[in-house]
GUSE-423357 format. One record per residue (C-alpha): x, y, z; chain; residue number from 1; residue in three letters. Coordinates in nm, 4 decimals, always signed. Each point is the difference from the previous one (the first is absolute). Example, Ala and Ser with C-alpha at 12.3 -4.5 7.8 and 13.67 -1.06 7.14 Angstrom:
<recs>
<rec><px>+1.2300</px><py>-0.4500</py><pz>+0.7800</pz><keza>A</keza><balo>1</balo><lokol>ALA</lokol></rec>
<rec><px>+0.1370</px><py>+0.3440</py><pz>-0.0660</pz><keza>A</keza><balo>2</balo><lokol>SER</lokol></rec>
</recs>
This chain:
<recs>
<rec><px>+5.6184</px><py>+3.3758</py><pz>-2.2270</pz><keza>A</keza><balo>1</balo><lokol>MET</lokol></rec>
<rec><px>-0.3608</px><py>-0.0037</py><pz>-0.1213</pz><keza>A</keza><balo>2</balo><lokol>ALA</lokol></rec>
<rec><px>+0.1138</px><py>+0.0656</py><pz>-0.3575</pz><keza>A</keza><balo>3</balo><lokol>ALA</lokol></rec>
<rec><px>+0.2188</px><py>-0.3121</py><pz>+0.0071</pz><keza>A</keza><balo>4</balo><lokol>ALA</lokol></rec>
<rec><px>-0.2905</px><py>-0.2089</py><pz>+0.1288</pz><keza>A</keza><balo>5</balo><lokol>ASP</lokol></rec>
<rec><px>-0.2225</px><py>+0.1364</py><pz>-0.2765</pz><keza>A</keza><balo>6</balo><lokol>THR</lokol></rec>
<rec><px>+0.2630</px><py>-0.0766</py><pz>-0.2640</pz><keza>A</keza><balo>7</balo><lokol>ALA</lokol></rec>
<rec><px>+0.0283</px><py>-0.3592</py><pz>+0.1178</pz><keza>A</keza><balo>8</balo><lokol>VAL</lokol></rec>
<rec><px>-0.3753</px><py>-0.0312</py><pz>+0.0067</pz><keza>A</keza><balo>9</balo><lokol>SER</lokol></rec>
<rec><px>-0.0258</px><py>+0.1345</py><pz>-0.3543</pz><keza>A</keza><balo>10</balo><lokol>ILE</lokol></rec>
<rec><px>+0.2732</px><py>-0.2373</py><pz>-0.1210</pz><keza>A</keza><balo>11</balo><lokol>LEU</lokol></rec>
<rec><px>-0.1828</px><py>-0.2911</py><pz>+0.1600</pz><keza>A</keza><balo>12</balo><lokol>GLU</lokol></rec>
<rec><px>-0.3228</px><py>+0.1078</py><pz>-0.1681</pz><keza>A</keza><balo>13</balo><lokol>GLN</lokol></rec>
<rec><px>+0.1716</px><py>+0.0235</py><pz>-0.3386</pz><keza>A</keza><balo>14</balo><lokol>VAL</lokol></rec>
<rec><px>+0.1533</px><py>-0.3455</py><pz>+0.0483</pz><keza>A</keza><balo>15</balo><lokol>GLY</lokol></rec>
<rec><px>-0.3349</px><py>-0.1471</py><pz>+0.0948</pz><keza>A</keza><balo>16</balo><lokol>GLU</lokol></rec>
<rec><px>-0.1702</px><py>+0.1647</py><pz>-0.2994</pz><keza>A</keza><balo>17</balo><lokol>ALA</lokol></rec>
<rec><px>+0.2693</px><py>-0.1416</py><pz>-0.2292</pz><keza>A</keza><balo>18</balo><lokol>LYS</lokol></rec>
<rec><px>-0.0440</px><py>-0.3519</py><pz>+0.1431</pz><keza>A</keza><balo>19</balo><lokol>ARG</lokol></rec>
<rec><px>-0.3786</px><py>+0.0233</py><pz>-0.0397</pz><keza>A</keza><balo>20</balo><lokol>ASN</lokol></rec>
<rec><px>+0.0278</px><py>+0.1218</py><pz>-0.3602</pz><keza>A</keza><balo>21</balo><lokol>ALA</lokol></rec>
<rec><px>+0.2522</px><py>-0.2717</py><pz>-0.0855</pz><keza>A</keza><balo>22</balo><lokol>GLU</lokol></rec>
<rec><px>-0.2152</px><py>-0.2685</py><pz>+0.1616</pz><keza>A</keza><balo>23</balo><lokol>ARG</lokol></rec>
<rec><px>-0.3105</px><py>+0.1201</py><pz>-0.1840</pz><keza>A</keza><balo>24</balo><lokol>THR</lokol></rec>
<rec><px>+0.1817</px><py>+0.0043</py><pz>-0.3358</pz><keza>A</keza><balo>25</balo><lokol>ALA</lokol></rec>
<rec><px>+0.1452</px><py>-0.3480</py><pz>+0.0520</pz><keza>A</keza><balo>26</balo><lokol>ILE</lokol></rec>
<rec><px>-0.3341</px><py>-0.1474</py><pz>+0.1064</pz><keza>A</keza><balo>27</balo><lokol>LEU</lokol></rec>
<rec><px>-0.1737</px><py>+0.1607</py><pz>-0.2998</pz><keza>A</keza><balo>28</balo><lokol>ALA</lokol></rec>
<rec><px>+0.2623</px><py>-0.1415</py><pz>-0.2379</pz><keza>A</keza><balo>29</balo><lokol>ALA</lokol></rec>
<rec><px>-0.0282</px><py>-0.3440</py><pz>+0.1591</pz><keza>A</keza><balo>30</balo><lokol>LEU</lokol></rec>
<rec><px>-0.3789</px><py>+0.0065</py><pz>-0.0298</pz><keza>A</keza><balo>31</balo><lokol>GLU</lokol></rec>
<rec><px>+0.0223</px><py>+0.1182</py><pz>-0.3623</pz><keza>A</keza><balo>32</balo><lokol>ALA</lokol></rec>
<rec><px>+0.2392</px><py>-0.2836</py><pz>-0.0772</pz><keza>A</keza><balo>33</balo><lokol>GLY</lokol></rec>
<rec><px>-0.2057</px><py>-0.2609</py><pz>+0.1878</pz><keza>A</keza><balo>34</balo><lokol>ASN</lokol></rec>
<rec><px>+0.2809</px><py>-0.0199</py><pz>+0.2605</pz><keza>A</keza><balo>35</balo><lokol>TRP</lokol></rec>
<rec><px>+0.2613</px><py>-0.0859</py><pz>-0.2631</pz><keza>A</keza><balo>36</balo><lokol>ASN</lokol></rec>
<rec><px>+0.3023</px><py>+0.1700</py><pz>+0.1552</pz><keza>A</keza><balo>37</balo><lokol>ARG</lokol></rec>
<rec><px>+0.2026</px><py>+0.0182</py><pz>-0.3213</pz><keza>A</keza><balo>38</balo><lokol>ARG</lokol></rec>
<rec><px>-0.2888</px><py>+0.1687</py><pz>-0.1777</pz><keza>A</keza><balo>39</balo><lokol>GLN</lokol></rec>
<rec><px>-0.0487</px><py>+0.2381</py><pz>+0.2939</pz><keza>A</keza><balo>40</balo><lokol>ALA</lokol></rec>
<rec><px>+0.3699</px><py>+0.0939</py><pz>-0.0143</pz><keza>A</keza><balo>41</balo><lokol>ALA</lokol></rec>
<rec><px>-0.0369</px><py>+0.0758</py><pz>-0.3723</pz><keza>A</keza><balo>42</balo><lokol>ARG</lokol></rec>
<rec><px>-0.3076</px><py>+0.2145</py><pz>+0.0678</pz><keza>A</keza><balo>43</balo><lokol>LEU</lokol></rec>
<rec><px>+0.1894</px><py>+0.1918</py><pz>+0.2683</pz><keza>A</keza><balo>44</balo><lokol>LEU</lokol></rec>
<rec><px>+0.3076</px><py>+0.0232</py><pz>-0.2255</pz><keza>A</keza><balo>45</balo><lokol>LYS</lokol></rec>
<rec><px>+0.2271</px><py>-0.1362</py><pz>+0.2716</pz><keza>A</keza><balo>46</balo><lokol>ILE</lokol></rec>
<rec><px>+0.2266</px><py>-0.3021</py><pz>+0.0188</pz><keza>A</keza><balo>47</balo><lokol>ASP</lokol></rec>
<rec><px>-0.1639</px><py>-0.3236</py><pz>+0.1140</pz><keza>A</keza><balo>48</balo><lokol>TYR</lokol></rec>
<rec><px>+0.2408</px><py>-0.0350</py><pz>+0.2925</pz><keza>A</keza><balo>49</balo><lokol>LYS</lokol></rec>
<rec><px>-0.0715</px><py>+0.3594</py><pz>+0.1024</pz><keza>A</keza><balo>50</balo><lokol>ALA</lokol></rec>
<rec><px>-0.3701</px><py>-0.0877</py><pz>+0.0118</pz><keza>A</keza><balo>51</balo><lokol>LEU</lokol></rec>
<rec><px>+0.0704</px><py>-0.3051</py><pz>+0.2163</pz><keza>A</keza><balo>52</balo><lokol>LEU</lokol></rec>
<rec><px>+0.2112</px><py>+0.2121</py><pz>+0.2359</pz><keza>A</keza><balo>53</balo><lokol>TYR</lokol></rec>
<rec><px>-0.2708</px><py>+0.2659</py><pz>+0.0268</pz><keza>A</keza><balo>54</balo><lokol>LYS</lokol></rec>
<rec><px>-0.2689</px><py>-0.2621</py><pz>+0.0572</pz><keza>A</keza><balo>55</balo><lokol>MET</lokol></rec>
<rec><px>+0.2029</px><py>-0.1481</py><pz>+0.2852</pz><keza>A</keza><balo>56</balo><lokol>LYS</lokol></rec>
<rec><px>+0.0766</px><py>+0.3439</py><pz>+0.1449</pz><keza>A</keza><balo>57</balo><lokol>LYS</lokol></rec>
<rec><px>-0.3681</px><py>+0.0990</py><pz>-0.0142</pz><keza>A</keza><balo>58</balo><lokol>LEU</lokol></rec>
<rec><px>-0.1260</px><py>-0.3391</py><pz>+0.1248</pz><keza>A</keza><balo>59</balo><lokol>SER</lokol></rec>
<rec><px>-0.1967</px><py>-0.0736</py><pz>-0.3149</pz><keza>A</keza><balo>60</balo><lokol>ILE</lokol></rec>
<rec><px>-0.0730</px><py>-0.3721</py><pz>-0.0166</pz><keza>A</keza><balo>61</balo><lokol>GLY</lokol></rec>
<rec><px>+0.0807</px><py>-0.1884</py><pz>-0.3141</pz><keza>A</keza><balo>62</balo><lokol>LYS</lokol></rec>
<rec><px>-0.3064</px><py>-0.2216</py><pz>+0.0092</pz><keza>A</keza><balo>63</balo><lokol>GLU</lokol></rec>
<rec><px>-0.2470</px><py>+0.0475</py><pz>-0.2800</pz><keza>A</keza><balo>64</balo><lokol>LYS</lokol></rec>
<rec><px>-0.3350</px><py>+0.1361</py><pz>+0.1072</pz><keza>A</keza><balo>65</balo><lokol>ARG</lokol></rec>
<rec><px>-0.3178</px><py>-0.1792</py><pz>-0.1024</pz><keza>A</keza><balo>66</balo><lokol>ALA</lokol></rec>
<rec><px>-0.1974</px><py>+0.1607</py><pz>-0.2845</pz><keza>A</keza><balo>67</balo><lokol>PRO</lokol></rec>
<rec><px>-0.3055</px><py>+0.1976</py><pz>+0.1073</pz><keza>A</keza><balo>68</balo><lokol>ALA</lokol></rec>
<rec><px>-0.2454</px><py>-0.2631</py><pz>-0.1244</pz><keza>A</keza><balo>69</balo><lokol>SER</lokol></rec>
<rec><px>+0.1843</px><py>-0.2721</py><pz>+0.1911</pz><keza>A</keza><balo>70</balo><lokol>ARG</lokol></rec>
<rec><px>+0.0043</px><py>+0.2170</py><pz>+0.3111</pz><keza>A</keza><balo>71</balo><lokol>LYS</lokol></rec>
<rec><px>-0.3764</px><py>+0.0434</py><pz>-0.0274</pz><keza>A</keza><balo>72</balo><lokol>ALA</lokol></rec>
<rec><px>-0.0486</px><py>-0.3760</py><pz>-0.0348</pz><keza>A</keza><balo>73</balo><lokol>ALA</lokol></rec>
<rec><px>+0.2201</px><py>-0.0667</py><pz>+0.3037</pz><keza>A</keza><balo>74</balo><lokol>VAL</lokol></rec>
<rec><px>-0.1834</px><py>+0.2607</py><pz>+0.2070</pz><keza>A</keza><balo>75</balo><lokol>LEU</lokol></rec>
<rec><px>-0.3346</px><py>-0.1404</py><pz>-0.1061</pz><keza>A</keza><balo>76</balo><lokol>GLN</lokol></rec>
<rec><px>+0.1081</px><py>-0.3550</py><pz>+0.0896</pz><keza>A</keza><balo>77</balo><lokol>ALA</lokol></rec>
<rec><px>+0.1272</px><py>+0.1161</py><pz>+0.3378</pz><keza>A</keza><balo>78</balo><lokol>GLU</lokol></rec>
<rec><px>-0.3183</px><py>+0.1920</py><pz>+0.0791</pz><keza>A</keza><balo>79</balo><lokol>SER</lokol></rec>
<rec><px>-0.2191</px><py>-0.2965</py><pz>-0.0974</pz><keza>A</keza><balo>80</balo><lokol>SER</lokol></rec>
<rec><px>+0.2161</px><py>-0.2274</py><pz>+0.2180</pz><keza>A</keza><balo>81</balo><lokol>ALA</lokol></rec>
<rec><px>-0.0576</px><py>+0.2325</py><pz>+0.2956</pz><keza>A</keza><balo>82</balo><lokol>PHE</lokol></rec>
<rec><px>-0.3721</px><py>+0.0118</py><pz>-0.0721</pz><keza>A</keza><balo>83</balo><lokol>THR</lokol></rec>
<rec><px>-0.0192</px><py>-0.3798</py><pz>-0.0212</pz><keza>A</keza><balo>84</balo><lokol>ALA</lokol></rec>
<rec><px>+0.1826</px><py>-0.0329</py><pz>+0.3336</pz><keza>A</keza><balo>85</balo><lokol>ALA</lokol></rec>
<rec><px>-0.2592</px><py>+0.2176</py><pz>+0.1762</pz><keza>A</keza><balo>86</balo><lokol>ASP</lokol></rec>
</recs>
C-alpha cells in the first residue's frame, strides 16, 4: 500500500508544481502588460476568457498594482505619518 501512497503524493506534487508554474507565468505576463488582462492573454498565447478562468482558479486578483515609484511614495508617506504620530 506504500506504493499507492507514494503515487498519490507524487501526483499531488506534480499538480502543485503545475499550479505554481501557471501562477508565476500569469503574474509575469500581467506585470509585463501593466495588469492589462487582454495583453497578458496575448503574451501567454491563450484566450482572454481562459486567462480570466485561470486567474479565478488561482485566486489572482484583478486589481492593478501600484507602480514601484508610487509604492515607494506611499510607503514613505506612511512611515513619515507613523514618525509624526510618535
